[in-house]
C-alpha positions as CSV (number, residue, x, y, z in Angstrom):
1,M,109.7,185.0,188.2
2,L,113.5,184.3,188.9
3,H,116.2,183.3,186.5
4,D,115.0,181.3,183.4
5,R,111.6,180.2,185.0
6,V,108.4,180.4,183.0
7,L,104.9,180.7,184.5
8,C,102.2,179.2,182.2
9,E,98.5,178.9,182.2
10,V,97.5,175.5,180.7
11,D,95.1,175.7,177.8
12,S,91.5,174.8,178.8
13,E,90.9,173.0,175.6
14,A,93.6,170.5,176.4
15,G,91.1,168.3,178.2
16,E,88.9,166.0,176.3
17,R,89.5,165.6,172.5
18,R,87.6,164.1,169.6
19,S,88.9,161.4,167.3
20,S,88.6,161.8,163.5
21,G,85.5,159.6,163.7
22,G,83.8,161.9,166.2
23,I,84.3,159.7,169.4
24,V,85.0,161.8,172.5
25,I,88.2,160.9,174.4
26,P,88.1,162.1,178.0
27,A,91.2,163.8,179.5
28,T,91.5,161.0,181.9
29,A,91.9,158.3,179.3
30,A,95.3,156.6,179.4
31,M,97.4,157.1,176.3
32,G,100.1,154.6,175.1
33,A,102.6,157.3,174.4
34,R,103.4,160.4,176.3
35,R,101.4,163.4,175.1
36,L,102.8,166.9,175.2
37,A,100.6,169.8,176.3
38,W,100.1,173.5,175.2
39,A,100.2,176.4,177.6
40,R,100.0,180.2,177.4
41,V,103.0,182.1,179.1
42,V,102.0,184.5,181.8
43,A,105.3,185.6,183.2
44,V,109.0,185.0,182.5
45,G,112.2,185.4,184.5
46,P,114.9,187.9,183.4
47,H,117.1,185.2,181.9
48,A,114.5,183.6,179.7
49,R,115.7,184.3,176.1
50,A,113.3,182.7,173.6
51,V,110.0,183.0,175.5
52,E,107.9,186.1,176.0
53,V,104.6,186.8,177.8
54,G,101.7,185.8,175.6
55,D,103.6,183.0,173.6
56,R,102.2,179.5,173.6
57,V,104.6,176.8,174.6
58,L,104.7,173.1,174.2
59,F,105.9,171.1,177.2
60,D,105.8,167.6,178.8
61,P,103.1,167.6,181.6
62,D,105.1,165.0,183.5
63,D,107.9,167.5,184.0
64,K,105.8,170.3,185.5
65,A,105.4,171.9,188.9
66,E,101.9,173.3,189.6
67,V,101.2,176.3,191.8
68,E,97.9,177.9,192.8
69,V,97.6,181.7,192.8
70,H,94.4,183.3,193.8
71,G,92.4,180.2,193.0
72,D,93.9,179.8,189.5
73,T,96.3,176.9,188.7
74,Y,99.5,177.7,186.9
75,V,102.6,175.6,185.8
76,V,106.1,176.6,186.6
77,M,109.1,175.3,184.5
78,R,112.5,176.1,183.3
79,E,112.9,177.6,179.8
80,R,114.9,174.4,178.8
81,D,111.8,172.3,179.5
82,V,109.9,174.0,176.7
83,H,109.8,171.9,173.5
84,A,108.6,174.5,171.2
85,V,107.2,178.1,171.1
86,A,104.3,179.3,168.9
87,A,104.0,183.1,168.6
88,D,102.7,185.6,166.0
89,R,105.9,187.7,166.5
90,L,108.2,185.0,164.9
91,G,106.9,185.0,161.3
92,D,107.7,182.6,158.6
93,E,111.4,183.3,158.5
94,A,112.1,182.0,162.0
95,A,113.6,178.5,162.4
96,G,115.1,176.4,165.2
97,L,113.2,176.1,168.5
98,Y,110.1,177.8,167.1
99,L,107.0,176.5,165.4
């Protein structure tokens, strides 16, 4: 990866969801509001500062660029397009961009 680019693998459980009443909502259902998605970071460029390989990131699926590598689909985005980072390494004392 070059510059501040982040290569992510979209979480497989991001497809269909269940409502609190147990109704299955398929991934193709249109939502009234935009819905952010979670992905796992696979590779980062040398200028990425807040994201490391293995982190989970929250991003807007409309702002993504997909690429297929060896039959697997990945998402490429700039680090600035990441809305939040969830990682075990951050701990409870972290604040700011992290969850």
